[in-house]
C-alpha positions, 0 to 999 in steps of 0.5 A: 171629370170630377163630379161635385157642385163646387166652384169657389173653395176657400181654406182657413186655418193654421200651418196644417192647411198652409201645407207645412211638411209638404214643400219648403220655404224655398219652393213653397208649401203645397199641402192637403188644401192645395191638393184637394183644390187640384182634385176638385179642379179636374174637369172644372176649368173655372174652379177657383181656390184661395188659401188664407191659412197662416202657420202658428195661428190659434183658433181665435186668430183664425176666426178674427183674421181670416174669417172676414176675408173668407166670407168676402170671397163668397165661397160655396166650399170652405174648410176650417181646420185649427186647434193644434196650436191652441192645445200646447199653449199655457192658456189653453181653454177648450171651450174658447177654442171650440166656440171659435170653431163653431162661430166659423162654422156658423158664419160660413154655413150661414153664408151658404157655403158647404163647410168641412173640417178635419179632426186632430189625429191620435197623437198617442199612436203617432208619437207615444211620448206625446200620449199625455196630451191625448185627453185634450185631443179627444176632448177638443175633437168631441167638441168640434164634432158636436159643433159640426153636427149642429151646423151640418159641417162635413167632418173627416175624423182622423182620430180613429183612422189606423193609417194615421199611425203610419210614420210615412204620413208624417214629417220629421216633427210628427206634427205636420203631415208628410207629402204622402200624408197631405195627399191622403188627407186631401183624398179623405176630405174629397171622399167625405164631400162625396167626390167619387173615386176616393173611398179607399184613401185610408187603405193600409200601406205596404208593411214597414221593416220591423224596428226593435224595441231599443231602436224604437225607444231611440227614435222617440228620444231623438224626436223629443229632443230634436223636434217636439221639445223645441217646438213646444217650448217655442209655442209656450213662450209665445202662445199667440203668434204676433200678427206681424210675424212676417207670415201671410196667406200664400193665396189670399185671393180666389184664383183659378186652379192650374193643374200641373204635373206635381206628384 
């Protein structure tokens, strides 16, 4: 039996919490929040979970569209993870983004929920060509950590974790975690919440075969041309994704978690 006090878990956020990178449009997406719910459901047959996250949403949209529904579900555990989509927008405002995060922290903790969040990893180590965005990431992470401290929010701080530089944790676009990455983030959040058995979630993976300097440079160019560049251009053209874009929460109501054989 997994030891914890939670019975009603609600996740809000963007594509990371929806689970992109862990599944596909045909089979559906799983993601770290689903995997965390499965961890917490072990030995708790009545444990229930809702996932209100929708891809492409900036933090203020998460606050405006998802927070009221989250509060109505009366969770005793909530996760709030957003901000990546804000960072690439032409109108990015760090103070506004952090303020929207803090408002969600305040509302959910004020309603009696334990709240957890996850910082943005060090993208300079994941994708060296994206290193120019590193100051924005560091600044936003600092603002989120400060807001979390003010409201007693649990933080899984991915930025300093060396394992996040391992390419096996990331999907082809390097912006969404791979199935392995989602699994490890779920274990990291469980550990941050004090769930026993997950303290070694960030242990190093077996070493990869070395890549030559030329080969590494070629990988970076392919990534920039095939994944990062098109994604950033799409986000810049439509920074705030319209609410009628056809994407909705995959699990809008609290439902009991059914444990399966999913690896």
